[in-house]
C-alpha positions, 0 to 999 in steps of 0.5 A: 719282499721289500717295498722300501722307497725314498720318495713316492709320486702320483702321476696325472697321466701315464705319459711314456716320455715323462715316465722314462724321465722318472725312471732315469731319476730312480723311480719305478712304476708300482702296482698302484695306478699312476704311482711311482716309487723312487727306489734303489733301482737296478738297470742294464745298459743295453747299448753296452751289454754283451752276453757273458759265458754264464748268460749264454749257458742260461740261454742254452738251458732255455732253448726249449722255452719260447717267449712272446709279448702281448700288449695290455690290457688283454681282451678278457675273453682270451684271459686264462684265470690260471695266470693269476692263480700261478702268480699269486701262488708264486709270490705267496710261496716266495715272499710270504702270504698276501704279497701279491693277490690274484685279484691284483694280478688280474686287474693289472692284466685286464683293466685300464687301471694299470701302469703296465702295458706288456705281458711276456709269456714263456712256453715250454715247446716240449709240452706246449704249456705256458709256464712263466709270465712277466708283467712289464712296462715298455716305452720307446727306449726302456723296458721294466721287467716288473713282476715275473712269476712262473710255475714252481714245479718246473725247471729251477733255472726258469726264473733266470732263463726268463730274465736272460731271455728278456734282456736279450729281447730288449737288446734286439728291440734296440732299447736303451735300458732294461730295468730289473726292479729294486735291489736292497739286500742280499736276496736281490743279488741274483739280478746281478747277472748282466754287464754293465749294470748300475743301481740308483743310490738315491742321488745318482747311478752307480756301477753295480760292481759297488753294490 
């Protein structure tokens, strides 16, 4: 899992309007409190976005999965330890041991020392079980789909189902952009499923078709 960046900045406070300006300049919030990194950020222009046939196919495959949003931090008494257990297992197996600890995931979800203010939860309606989550930042105009994770023993398409449902939800919310994290190499090209998308090249935004 790559953490390359061109610049780092420390924020005096978590101000949504100012943070939106930083996202427009290629910065994204990190798991370190009040820290942003300037990266090869990828975003979907939601005002121009139209579902493709592939997007619609993915949504059909995910018809039995429902999604809802919870504001952070979550009350500790309602927090399920399995969330950070699944998250740590997911990141360890996908990106290497120690990539994202259970303690850090819990901290981001349950304390004030977090840059993130939204948790998306994905539930299988057939089994009535939560199978996927994503830690996000939401403001008036943007959504950052920052740290998704899910149970690895379920549908292999779940990751793309979650991302596509999130983009469709962001459109329904009337947001301007949905940020999908960074895109540095071939491994991140799975994010190139939406149109129009653009990436930040360290100076300006470019069409993702050029990536």
